[in-house]
C-alpha positions in Angstrom: 37.1 6.7 1.8 34.8 3.7 1.2 34.8 0.1 2.3 34.4 -2.0 -0.8 34.2 -5.8 -1.5 35.4 -7.1 -4.9 34.7 -10.7 -5.8 36.9 -12.6 -8.1 39.8 -10.3 -7.4 42.7 -12.6 -7.8 43.3 -11.7 -11.5 41.9 -9.9 -14.5 39.2 -7.3 -14.2 38.6 -7.9 -10.5 42.3 -7.5 -9.6 42.5 -4.3 -11.8 39.4 -2.9 -10.2 40.5 -3.7 -6.6 44.0 -2.2 -7.3 42.5 1.0 -8.7 40.2 1.4 -5.7 43.1 0.8 -3.3 45.2 3.4 -5.1 42.4 5.8 -4.7 42.6 5.5 -1.0 39.7 3.2 -0.4 39.6 0.2 1.9 39.2 -2.9 -0.3 38.4 -6.4 0.8 39.2 -8.9 -2.0 37.6 -12.3 -2.6 39.5 -15.2 -4.2 38.9 -19.0 -4.3 41.8 -19.7 -2.0 44.3 -17.6 0.0 47.1 -18.8 -2.3 45.5 -16.9 -5.2 45.6 -13.5 -3.5 48.4 -11.2 -4.6 49.2 -7.7 -3.2 47.9 -4.7 -5.0 49.8 -3.6 -8.0 52.0 -0.6 -7.2 52.1 -1.3 -3.5 49.7 -0.9 -0.6 47.6 -3.5 1.2 44.2 -4.9 1.0 41.8 -4.1 3.9 41.1 -7.8 4.1 40.6 -11.1 2.2 37.7 -13.5 2.0 37.9 -16.9 0.3 35.6 -19.5 -1.1 34.7 -21.2 -4.3 31.7 -19.5 -5.8 31.1 -22.4 -8.2 30.2 -24.5 -5.1 26.8 -23.3 -3.8 27.6 -24.6 -0.3 30.6 -22.3 0.0 28.8 -19.1 -0.8 27.2 -18.5 2.6 30.7 -18.9 4.1 31.9 -16.0 1.9 29.0 -13.9 3.2 29.9 -14.7 6.8 33.5 -13.8 6.3 32.5 -10.5 4.6 30.2 -9.7 7.5 33.2 -9.6 9.9 34.2 -6.3 8.1 30.9 -4.6 8.8 28.5 -3.0 6.3 30.2 -2.3 3.0 29.7 0.9 1.1 29.9 -1.0 -2.2 30.0 -4.6 -3.3 31.3 -5.3 -6.8 30.1 -8.7 -8.0 32.9 -9.3 -10.5 33.6 -13.1 -10.3 32.6 -14.9 -13.4 33.1 -17.9 -15.6 32.2 -18.9 -19.2 32.1 -22.6 -18.5 29.0 -24.7 -18.2 27.7 -26.0 -15.7 29.4 -23.5 -13.4 28.2 -20.4 -15.2 24.8 -20.2 -13.5 26.2 -20.7 -10.1 29.1 -18.3 -10.3 27.5 -15.6 -12.5 24.0 -15.5 -11.1 23.4 -17.6 -8.0 26.5 -16.4 -6.1 25.6 -12.7 -6.7 22.0 -13.4 -5.6 23.0 -15.3 -2.5 25.6 -12.7 -1.4 23.1 -9.9 -2.1 20.5 -11.7 0.0 22.8 -12.8 2.9 24.9 -9.7 3.4 23.9 -6.4 5.0 22.6 -4.0 2.3 25.5 -1.8 1.0 24.9 1.6 -0.4 25.9 0.4 -3.8 25.8 -2.9 -5.7 27.5 -3.4 -9.0 27.0 -6.6 -11.0 29.2 -7.5 -13.9 27.2 -8.3 -17.1 28.3 -8.8 -20.7 27.1 -7.7 -24.1 26.5 -11.5 -24.6 23.5 -11.2 -22.2 21.5 -10.0 -25.2 21.6 -13.6 -26.5 20.4 -15.1 -23.2 17.2 -17.0 -22.7 14.3 -16.0 -20.5 13.5 -19.6 -19.9 14.7 -20.4 -16.4 14.8 -24.2 -16.4 18.6 -24.2 -17.0 19.0 -22.4 -13.7 18.1 -25.6 -11.9 19.5 -28.3 -14.2 23.0 -26.8 -14.8 22.6 -26.3 -18.5 22.7 -22.5 -18.5 25.0 -20.8 -21.0 27.2 -17.9 -20.2 24.7 -15.6 -22.1 21.8 -17.0 -20.0 23.6 -16.3 -16.8 24.5 -12.8 -17.8 21.0 -11.9 -18.8 19.8 -13.2 -15.4 22.3 -11.3 -13.4 21.5 -8.1 -15.3 17.8 -8.7 -14.5 18.8 -9.3 -10.9 20.6 -5.9 -10.8 17.5 -4.2 -12.2 15.2 -6.0 -9.8 17.3 -4.9 -6.8 17.3 -1.3 -8.1 13.5 -1.3 -8.3 13.0 -3.0 -4.9 15.6 -1.7 -2.5 15.2 1.9 -1.7 18.5 3.4 -0.5 20.7 1.0 -2.3 21.9 1.9 -5.8 22.2 -1.2 -8.1 23.9 -1.1 -11.5 24.9 -3.6 -14.2 28.2 -3.1 -16.1 29.4 -4.6 -19.4 33.2 -4.3 -19.1 33.7 -5.1 -22.8 35.7 -7.9 -24.4 39.0 -7.4 -22.6 42.2 -9.4 -22.8 42.0 -11.2 -19.5 42.4 -14.9 -18.9 38.7 -15.3 -19.6 38.6 -12.9 -22.5 41.6 -14.3 -24.2 44.5 -12.6 -26.0 42.4 -11.8 -29.0 40.1 -9.5 -27.1 39.7 -6.1 -28.7 38.6 -3.9 -25.8 40.9 -1.9 -23.5 41.6 -3.5 -20.1 41.8 -0.2 -18.3 38.5 1.0 -19.7 37.1 -2.4 -18.6 37.4 -1.5 -14.9 37.0 2.3 -14.8 33.2 2.2 -14.8 33.0 -0.1 -11.8 35.4 2.2 -9.9 33.4 5.2 -10.7 30.0 3.6 -9.8 31.5 2.4 -6.5 32.9 5.8 -5.4 31.4 8.8 -7.2 28.1 10.6 -6.3 27.4 12.2 -9.7 25.9 9.1 -11.3 23.0 9.3 -13.7 20.9 7.3 -13.4 21.6 6.9 -9.7 20.3 3.3 -9.9 19.1 0.8 -12.4 21.6 1.6 -15.2 23.2 -0.7 -17.7 26.7 0.7 -18.3 29.4 0.2 -20.9 32.6 2.3 -20.6 30.9 5.0 -18.4 27.9 5.4 -20.7 24.5 3.8 -20.3 23.0 1.5 -22.9 19.7 -0.3 -23.3 19.9 -3.9 -22.0 17.9 -6.9 -23.2 14.2 -5.8 -22.7 13.6 -8.7 -20.2 16.1 -7.1 -17.8 13.6 -4.3 -17.0 10.5 -6.5 -17.2 8.9 -6.7 -13.7 7.2 -10.0 -14.6 10.5 -11.6 -15.7 12.2 -10.2 -12.6 9.6 -11.8 -10.4 10.0 -15.1 -12.2 13.7 -15.0 -11.8 13.7 -14.1 -8.1 11.2 -16.9 -7.5 13.4 -19.4 -9.4 16.5 -18.2 -7.5 14.7 -18.6 -4.2 13.5 -22.1 -5.1 17.1 -23.0 -6.2 18.8 -21.7 -3.1 16.2 -21.8 -0.3 17.0 -18.1 0.4 14.6 -15.2 -0.2 15.6 -11.8 -1.3 13.6 -9.5 1.0 
């Protein structure tokens, strides 16, 4: 049984992931913007806990980390929360995962939600500071963050996951991917030991793919981490 935090778990992929983990017997702490957005797990059962805060507001992110710390060290953290809207995309999709990663005790496993659209993202980091980042930019950056953590933190497995274009509120009714397949990879990475590669993978439906080349570029990773530190005032050790 593992202790797992899932961000953005009030609906869509986050809720499906958290529900599947709970059904598997794990202790799941869910994050939502407000307590009113938290629903019970589908099919019965209870969450191990709830943390709240708006990840689009950078000032609220440390509070989410403090709430999470009350549950102790997590076995896995799934950074699922996301938005497609500018100017919130950089904060929710990249800065929030960075800050939570930096401020929380290191878990055994970190899983960051990416997107196939990350391949159209820019390696120019100026939009990180000025709020002009696109969804694609933010997903390239969070993918590179996952790879950076994988190469720097011995003892913590970090993976990036493309859940596919699934029919959630964000994906829309015209999405062509399967919602169940969209969360199975996160569940497996959070709970199974037979993972290859054990860290630093970019996953789509339980198979690895090659991400944008910049994601594995140590120089780009260094630039990204420096830009995130300057933007937040928090260093990733």
